N, C-alpha and C positions, 0 to 999 in steps of 0.2 A: 708556563704557557698553555701547555697542551692540557692540563687540568682546567683551566677555564673554557676552553674549547670542547672538552668533555661535558663539562656543567651546561653550558649552553646547549648543548642536543638533548640533554635531560630534561632541560627548563622549557622548550620551546617544542610545541607539538609538532609534527609532522604529517601532513595528510595522507592517509593511508588508506586504501580500500578496503572494504569488509571482503571477507571470503565465502562463498556459498558453495556447499557440495554437494551435488544432485545424484544420488546413486542409482534411480530409477525414473522412466517417464511418467510413473503415477507420481513421485513425490514434484517431479515439475510441474504437474498438472494442480497438485494439491497445492503448491506455492504460487501459482498463475490464479487459482479462484480466492485466493486472498489477497495477493498485491499487486495483480494486472491493474496498470491505472485507468484503462477502459471501464473494467468491473468495479472498482472501488468508485468513480464517479457517477457511475449506474446505480450503486446502492445510495449516493448520498444524493442523486437527483430523485430517486425514490422517496426518500425522507423528507425531502423538501415537497414533492408533490402530495404527499400525505396530508399536507395542509387542506388540500381542496376538500376533505371530507368536512373540515368544520364550515369551511364557505357554503357549503351546498347546506348544511344543516342550518347555518343562522338565518334562512330564509324561511323556515317553519319554526323560529321561537319568535317569542314576543321581544319587541326592539323598545329603547326607551332613551330620551334626549330632554337634556335642556337646552332652551335657546333664550336670546334676548335680541331685541332690535331697536336700533335708534334711527329715528326718521326725522329728516328736516323737508317739510313740505314747502318750499319756496315758493309755490305758485298754488294758492289755495282756491278750491271753486266759491265762485260768485253766484250768487242767483238774483234777479229782479225780482223785486216785491211791490204790488200795487202800494202807493203813498198813502191812498185813502183808509188801509188797514192799519196805519200808525198816525191818523188824525192829520193826513195830509190833505192835499187837493185832489179830486178825483182827476183821473188822467194822468200823473205822476207815479213813477216808480224812483226805488231806492236800492240801493245794492247791500246785499247781506252777505258775508263773508262764512262759510263755513267751518269749523275745526279750528285748531290752533297750529302754529308751526313746527313746535316740537313734540317728538312723540319717542316714550321711552316704552318697550314692550319686555316683560320678562316673564318665561314659563316653562313648564313641563307636558311632555306628550308620550303617550305610551300608544303603541302597534301591535294588536294580537291578531296572527294570521288565523284563521278559521278553517277553512277551506281552500286548498291550492293544491289542485292535480299535476300540475307541470312542475313546480317546486318538487313534490315528492319524486316525480320522474327524474328530476335532474340529480337526485341522491343515488337513485340506480346507475345513472350513465355516470357519474364521478368513480363509481366504485367500478363500473366495467374499464374506465379508462386506466385505473389503478392496477388492474388487474392485466390489463395491455403493457404496463411497464414492466411487471414482473414476467410476462412473458416474453418481452423484448431483451431484456436482462437474460433469460435463458438461452437465448437465439444467439445472443453476443456472446455467451460464456461458451456456447455450442462452437461456433466460429472460432474463438481464441484458444479452446482446447484443442480442436482440430489442425490449428495452424500450427501448436506446440508440438503435437505428434509429428508432424512433418518436418518440422525445424531440427526439434529433437535428434530424430533420428538422421537427418541429413548431416547433423553437424558429426555423428558417432560414422557416418559414412565416410563422409572427408577424412577424419582422424583415422579411421584404419585404411584408407585408400593413401593417406600419409606413409603409414607403418608400410603398406607393400611397395610403395615407390620408394622408400628407402632402402628396401631390399631388393629391388631391381636398379636402382643406383650403385648399390655395392657390387652387384653382379656385372655393372657395366664398366664400373672402375675396375675390376680385376681384369676383366675382358681388355679393356684399353692397356692394362702393363704389360698382359700376354702379347698384345699384337704391337706396342712399343718396342719390345724385345725382339719380336718375329723381325721387325721392320729394320732394327739395326743390323741384325743378321743377314738382311735379304731375302727372307725367305717369304716375304709376303709385299706386295706393291702399293705404294703411296695409296692408292686409292682405295684400297680396304681399309687402311688403317684411318683414313679419313671418314668413312662410312662408320666404323665404330666410334670414333669420336663423335660424328653426329648422333649415335644412338645416344652417348653419353650426354649430352648438350640437352637433347629432346627430354631425358628420362629428368635432368635435373631442372627443365623448366615446368616441366608436369609435377613435380614435388611443391616448387613455388606456388602456380597454382593452387594444388589442393591446399596447402598453408593459408593461401588468403581466403579459400572458399572454406575453410574451416575458422577463420578470423570472423567473416563474415555472419556466418551461421551462430557463432555465439554469439555476436553484438546482438544479431537480432533476439535469439533466444534471450538474453539480459533482458531486452526491452519488455518484450513478451511478459516475462517472469517477474517487471516492476522492480530491477535491478539499475542501479546507477551504473554508467560506461565505466567509471573508475573500479566498481567492484569485481574481484575475482570469480570466475565462473568455474567449477569444476566439475566434469563428467566422469564419474568414476567407473559407469557402465562400458562395457567391451561388445561390440557389436558381433564379432565374431564367434562370441564366448556363449551365445544363448539361442542356438538354432533349435533346441529341446523343446523351447518353449512356443513354438508354433503349435497351433491346435487347428487340423484342417476340419474339425467336426465343432465349430461355433454354431450356436442356435441362429438361425435365422432372425434378422431385425425386421420388424415391424416398422414401415414408413410411416403410418397411422399416428405413430408415437411420437414424432420428430416436433421439436420446439416451434419450428417454423410454420407446421400444418397447424398447431395449437393458437399460434399468433393469428392466423389468417380466420381461424375459426372465431376467435374473439372479435375480431374487426367486424365479422357479420353481425354476431349478436350486438355489437355496439352501435351499428346501422339500424339494425330492427329497433332499438330502445331509443334512438333517435327519432325513427319514423313513428313510433309511439307518444313520444313526447309532445311532436307536433300535431297528433291527433289530439292530445288533449287541451291545446290550446283553445279550441272551441268551448271548454267548460268555463263557468264563470268562478271568481275568485270572491272570497267571502273574507271581511276583517272587520274585528273590532278595535276602536279607537276611543281615546280620550285626551283631552286638553286641557290644563287650567294653565291662566296666565293673568298676571295686572299690568295695567297699563297706566300710563301718566301722561298728561297733554299739558304743555306750557306754553306761554308766549317767550319765555325766556329759558335759558338752560339753569334751571336751580331744582335738579329732581330731587337733589338732598334735604329741600326744605320740610319740613315734619307737618307743617300748616297746610300743605297743598296735598288735597286727594288723589289718592290711587284708585282706580278702578278694576274690579275683580270680572273675567271671563272664562267662563267654564263650559265646556261641551263634551259629549260622550255620544258614541253613536256607533251605527255599521255600515260599512260600505261592501258593495258590490259590483264588481266589475265584469262586464258579459261584452265580448268581443262579436261584434255585429261584422263589420266589414273592416278589414285591413289594407283596400287598395289593392287585393292579389297577392299580397306576400304571403299569407299563410298556404294558398295553393300551389303558390312556387316553392315554398320551404317542401310541402309535402312531396311533391313531385320530385324534387332534388333528393330527399330522405329515399325515395322509393329507387330513384338511379344509384344511390350509393349502395344498397344492399345488391342491387343486380352487380355492380362494380365488383363487390367483397365477394359474392360469393363466385364468379368467375376468377378473381386472383386465388381463391380457395382451390378449384376444381385445378388452376395450373399449378399450383404449389404440391399439389398433392400428387400430380404427374411428374413434376420434377423432382421431388424428394424420394417417389419410388425410383426412378430411373437412377438417380444417385445413389440409391442405397444396393440397387442390382448390380451396378458398376463396382462398387466397391466389394462387395461380394464375389463377383465373378474376378475382379483382380486380386483378390487376396487368395480364391481357392487356385487360381492359377499358378500364383508365386510359392504357392506350400508345395506344390506338384514341383516346381523347377527349383527350388534350391535344395533338394537332396541329389539330383543330378549336377547342378552347377558346383556343389561343393566337391563333388567325385572328380567332376571336370577340373578344378581348381585346384586340389592335391596332386592330381596327376600332372597337371602342367606344371606345377611346382617342381615335381620329380622328373619331368623332361627336361625343363632349363638346367637344372643340374646336371644331367646326364649329359645332355648338349655341350654344356661347358665342360667338362672333363674330356670329351671326345675332341672337342676344339683343341683345347691346351695338349693332347697328346697327338693332334694332326689327324686323327681320323674323321673330322667334319670341316668341311668348309665353312667359311663367314656366312656363305648365303643359307646354309642348311641349319647354321645355329640361329640366324635371324627369323628363319620361319618358325623355328619352336619358339623363340622369345615374342615374337608377335601373337602367336595361338596363346601363351601363356597370358598376355597382355588382355586379350580378349575373356579370355576363360575368367580373369581376376574380374574387369568389369562387372563381366554378366552375373556373377556370383554375387558382388558386393550389392549391385542393384538389385537384384530379386531378393535378396536379405533384408536390404532396406525398405523395399515396396511391401513385403509380406508384414514385416512389424509395423509398419505406417497402417496399414489398414486392419491389422490385427488391433492395432490399439483404438483406432476410431471404431470400429464394431463394439468393443468393451465397453467406449464411450458409450455409445448410442443403445446397449442393452442397459447400461444404467439411467438412462432418461426415462 
């Protein structure tokens, strides 16, 4: 029976999530550029919108069509003619019907644009719109990579916090065991033992909260990297092991190179192209055309009768369209185009100021973090040693619990400050490196 069970496990595929190993933030960023769903959709949309080039080009190319019309004239025009022209009495009139009820027309038509300046301007507008799509993709990529830099280091931060909290919990467990022994011997009051247990319970709760935050950061990172929720994501890098990677002399990043500013500049250029196109609407258009058709007129539907005649119609010529008055529409479009330029220019100026302030803030935050990391690391190491010394003294009876608790709280403050500054430094360092690459 067991053989059949093993065979069933071999034959039936079980759903297993893939495992992705990310050794560094650079690998995470490269993976996101390839697989992030928003970036993939943006690239597909760019390929789709590229077909607008063909649409704009088509208005400047010749067009040809075949056509056929079938008409049934159920009420033909009638004209009264004096009867005396047909041998009748003067003063009388006779009715004459013009045409036949059934018409069948088939032919071909060709139109060749010769002069159409607005259509040529449309090609430039389409090109500018496609460039804006590229700029929007760069803005989206910048936002996603910045978010990944923050989430990636937040995950490393919470994982390091988990390790430190576990060490704190181990120390709290040791302290609780010592206190329980002292309580049994009557050396301490129950109040002191309860306070020690409270610290142990609080530390355990902090551990659970850090584990939850780490799981949330990993899930958000999976989403940004384009991974399935069931995929295993392993971050092999340790936040505590790369303080030497900090570079306090990173070159200053110019805000003018930001893709957000390039996008605003492109919108200003688009507004100017649209204004130029509206001005070109005043120019005439010139096109050549040719049409050839054959027409049959019948009293009955017998168009396949070879004994009945077909009539040929052919025409060729030039057509000039010169707009004179459009009911104020052209003036309104010109005014709107000018207002769009002013609006785009104001948005560009605002974006330049915003990006400059954002860049200055990142540089200042990075510089402050790099200065604080070395000090905080020393404080973190000293606080860890102090906790060990305080624990030995408490065990030997040289320290009261309040003295140990003060040292322990100072260690917690030093730990949090060091991890926070270290994560802040690496986040802003990564963002500055990304912006240098822009």
